[in-house]
VEXKOL-986009 format. One record per residue (C-alpha): residue number from 1; residue in one letter; x, y, z. Coordinates in Angstrom, 3 decimals. Example, Ala and Ser with C-alpha at 12.3 -4.5 7.8 and 13.67 -1.06 7.14 Angstrom:
2
<site><i>1</i><aa>A</aa><east>12.300</east><north>-4.500</north><up>7.800</up></site>
<site><i>2</i><aa>S</aa><east>13.670</east><north>-1.060</north><up>7.140</up></site>
***
This chain:
93
<site><i>1</i><aa>M</aa><east>-12.069</east><north>-6.305</north><up>4.364</up></site>
<site><i>2</i><aa>K</aa><east>-13.202</east><north>-2.778</north><up>3.675</up></site>
<site><i>3</i><aa>T</aa><east>-11.739</east><north>0.293</north><up>2.052</up></site>
<site><i>4</i><aa>T</aa><east>-12.844</east><north>3.815</north><up>2.805</up></site>
<site><i>5</i><aa>P</aa><east>-11.550</east><north>7.103</north><up>1.408</up></site>
<site><i>6</i><aa>D</aa><east>-10.028</east><north>7.925</north><up>4.805</up></site>
<site><i>7</i><aa>I</aa><east>-7.754</east><north>4.888</north><up>4.606</up></site>
<site><i>8</i><aa>I</aa><east>-6.644</east><north>5.637</north><up>1.047</up></site>
<site><i>9</i><aa>Q</aa><east>-5.732</east><north>9.197</north><up>1.990</up></site>
<site><i>10</i><aa>G</aa><east>-3.810</east><north>8.104</north><up>5.094</up></site>
<site><i>11</i><aa>E</aa><east>-0.154</east><north>7.505</north><up>5.820</up></site>
<site><i>12</i><aa>F</aa><east>1.258</east><north>4.061</north><up>5.004</up></site>
<site><i>13</i><aa>I</aa><east>4.817</east><north>4.428</north><up>6.295</up></site>
<site><i>14</i><aa>G</aa><east>5.155</east><north>2.309</north><up>9.420</up></site>
<site><i>15</i><aa>L</aa><east>2.297</east><north>-0.068</north><up>8.609</up></site>
<site><i>16</i><aa>D</aa><east>2.757</east><north>-3.785</north><up>8.035</up></site>
<site><i>17</i><aa>A</aa><east>2.078</east><north>-4.637</north><up>4.403</up></site>
<site><i>18</i><aa>K</aa><east>1.701</east><north>-7.809</north><up>2.376</up></site>
<site><i>19</i><aa>V</aa><east>1.554</east><north>-8.060</north><up>-1.402</up></site>
<site><i>20</i><aa>A</aa><east>-1.605</east><north>-10.047</north><up>-2.135</up></site>
<site><i>21</i><aa>K</aa><east>-1.466</east><north>-9.938</north><up>-5.939</up></site>
<site><i>22</i><aa>S</aa><east>0.968</east><north>-8.594</north><up>-8.489</up></site>
<site><i>23</i><aa>S</aa><east>1.845</east><north>-8.943</north><up>-12.137</up></site>
<site><i>24</i><aa>N</aa><east>5.415</east><north>-9.564</north><up>-10.894</up></site>
<site><i>25</i><aa>S</aa><east>5.182</east><north>-13.060</north><up>-9.419</up></site>
<site><i>26</i><aa>S</aa><east>8.439</east><north>-12.695</north><up>-7.465</up></site>
<site><i>27</i><aa>V</aa><east>6.901</east><north>-10.136</north><up>-5.069</up></site>
<site><i>28</i><aa>V</aa><east>3.623</east><north>-11.953</north><up>-4.353</up></site>
<site><i>29</i><aa>K</aa><east>3.275</east><north>-12.837</north><up>-0.635</up></site>
<site><i>30</i><aa>M</aa><east>6.167</east><north>-10.512</north><up>0.250</up></site>
<site><i>31</i><aa>C</aa><east>5.480</east><north>-8.886</north><up>3.595</up></site>
<site><i>32</i><aa>G</aa><east>7.136</east><north>-6.451</north><up>5.956</up></site>
<site><i>33</i><aa>K</aa><east>6.992</east><north>-2.901</north><up>7.259</up></site>
<site><i>34</i><aa>V</aa><east>6.630</east><north>0.033</north><up>4.855</up></site>
<site><i>35</i><aa>V</aa><east>9.697</east><north>2.241</north><up>5.363</up></site>
<site><i>36</i><aa>D</aa><east>9.362</east><north>4.636</north><up>2.416</up></site>
<site><i>37</i><aa>E</aa><east>6.903</east><north>5.633</north><up>-0.273</up></site>
<site><i>38</i><aa>T</aa><east>7.441</east><north>7.368</north><up>-3.583</up></site>
<site><i>39</i><aa>R</aa><east>5.050</east><north>8.320</north><up>-6.355</up></site>
<site><i>40</i><aa>N</aa><east>5.040</east><north>4.852</north><up>-7.921</up></site>
<site><i>41</i><aa>T</aa><east>6.586</east><north>2.520</north><up>-5.340</up></site>
<site><i>42</i><aa>F</aa><east>6.574</east><north>1.280</north><up>-1.753</up></site>
<site><i>43</i><aa>V</aa><east>9.817</east><north>0.312</north><up>-0.036</up></site>
<site><i>44</i><aa>I</aa><east>9.170</east><north>-2.631</north><up>2.298</up></site>
<site><i>45</i><aa>L</aa><east>11.685</east><north>-3.821</north><up>4.893</up></site>
<site><i>46</i><aa>Q</aa><east>11.739</east><north>-7.619</north><up>4.841</up></site>
<site><i>47</i><aa>S</aa><east>14.313</east><north>-9.606</north><up>6.842</up></site>
<site><i>48</i><aa>G</aa><east>16.620</east><north>-6.596</north><up>7.080</up></site>
<site><i>49</i><aa>K</aa><east>16.560</east><north>-5.935</north><up>3.324</up></site>
<site><i>50</i><aa>E</aa><east>14.639</east><north>-3.198</north><up>1.542</up></site>
<site><i>51</i><aa>K</aa><east>12.454</east><north>-4.386</north><up>-1.330</up></site>
<site><i>52</i><aa>I</aa><east>10.942</east><north>-1.959</north><up>-3.853</up></site>
<site><i>53</i><aa>I</aa><east>7.443</east><north>-2.820</north><up>-5.047</up></site>
<site><i>54</i><aa>A</aa><east>5.501</east><north>-1.035</north><up>-7.777</up></site>
<site><i>55</i><aa>K</aa><east>2.101</east><north>0.279</north><up>-6.698</up></site>
<site><i>56</i><aa>N</aa><east>0.448</east><north>0.238</north><up>-10.109</up></site>
<site><i>57</i><aa>T</aa><east>0.678</east><north>-3.519</north><up>-10.657</up></site>
<site><i>58</i><aa>S</aa><east>0.011</east><north>-4.772</north><up>-7.114</up></site>
<site><i>59</i><aa>V</aa><east>-2.763</east><north>-5.279</north><up>-4.566</up></site>
<site><i>60</i><aa>F</aa><east>-1.750</east><north>-4.809</north><up>-0.933</up></site>
<site><i>61</i><aa>H</aa><east>-3.031</east><north>-5.965</north><up>2.461</up></site>
<site><i>62</i><aa>F</aa><east>-2.241</east><north>-3.375</north><up>5.141</up></site>
<site><i>63</i><aa>T</aa><east>-2.546</east><north>-4.096</north><up>8.869</up></site>
<site><i>64</i><aa>L</aa><east>-3.746</east><north>-0.995</north><up>10.699</up></site>
<site><i>65</i><aa>G</aa><east>-2.854</east><north>-0.110</north><up>14.281</up></site>
<site><i>66</i><aa>D</aa><east>-5.985</east><north>-1.754</north><up>15.698</up></site>
<site><i>67</i><aa>G</aa><east>-5.283</east><north>-5.050</north><up>13.912</up></site>
<site><i>68</i><aa>T</aa><east>-7.726</east><north>-4.483</north><up>11.062</up></site>
<site><i>69</i><aa>V</aa><east>-6.498</east><north>-5.759</north><up>7.694</up></site>
<site><i>70</i><aa>V</aa><east>-7.561</east><north>-3.794</north><up>4.608</up></site>
<site><i>71</i><aa>E</aa><east>-7.035</east><north>-4.678</north><up>0.971</up></site>
<site><i>72</i><aa>I</aa><east>-6.185</east><north>-1.774</north><up>-1.326</up></site>
<site><i>73</i><aa>D</aa><east>-5.483</east><north>-1.824</north><up>-5.049</up></site>
<site><i>74</i><aa>G</aa><east>-2.174</east><north>-0.081</north><up>-5.685</up></site>
<site><i>75</i><aa>K</aa><east>-3.688</east><north>1.831</north><up>-8.621</up></site>
<site><i>76</i><aa>L</aa><east>-5.612</east><north>3.909</north><up>-6.071</up></site>
<site><i>77</i><aa>L</aa><east>-2.362</east><north>4.769</north><up>-4.286</up></site>
<site><i>78</i><aa>V</aa><east>-0.316</east><north>5.964</north><up>-7.274</up></site>
<site><i>79</i><aa>G</aa><east>0.813</east><north>9.523</north><up>-6.683</up></site>
<site><i>80</i><aa>R</aa><east>2.927</east><north>11.419</north><up>-4.213</up></site>
<site><i>81</i><aa>P</aa><east>1.815</east><north>10.841</north><up>-0.623</up></site>
<site><i>82</i><aa>E</aa><east>1.420</east><north>14.569</north><up>0.041</up></site>
<site><i>83</i><aa>D</aa><east>-0.826</east><north>14.966</north><up>-3.027</up></site>
<site><i>84</i><aa>R</aa><east>-2.922</east><north>11.891</north><up>-2.230</up></site>
<site><i>85</i><aa>V</aa><east>-4.243</east><north>13.630</north><up>0.899</up></site>
<site><i>86</i><aa>K</aa><east>-5.667</east><north>16.416</north><up>-1.262</up></site>
<site><i>87</i><aa>K</aa><east>-7.071</east><north>14.152</north><up>-3.982</up></site>
<site><i>88</i><aa>R</aa><east>-10.811</east><north>13.695</north><up>-3.983</up></site>
<site><i>89</i><aa>I</aa><east>-11.851</east><north>10.030</north><up>-3.952</up></site>
<site><i>90</i><aa>R</aa><east>-15.021</east><north>9.030</north><up>-5.780</up></site>
<site><i>91</i><aa>R</aa><east>-17.103</east><north>6.540</north><up>-3.872</up></site>
<site><i>92</i><aa>L</aa><east>-18.047</east><north>3.550</north><up>-5.992</up></site>
<site><i>93</i><aa>W</aa><east>-20.419</east><north>1.981</north><up>-3.465</up></site>
***
């Protein structure tokens, strides 16, 4: 799995997401489609119910349109979606 700045700055609403790790054990392995995003949370539709998951304490697996699965630490995604596009991402590799 790879993460590039382009993916972090992209839109997540409509993508399939799975919570890989979290400090809240009740949301681990929760999966569904992202239906909304706020500054600190994702709203995931799972079995017809909306679940709110904190970004700061979770690691997510997102399935992109071409079937690629990427793992992204939620700490990188904290912030309003419209501001994240403008934010400059430092490359650590």
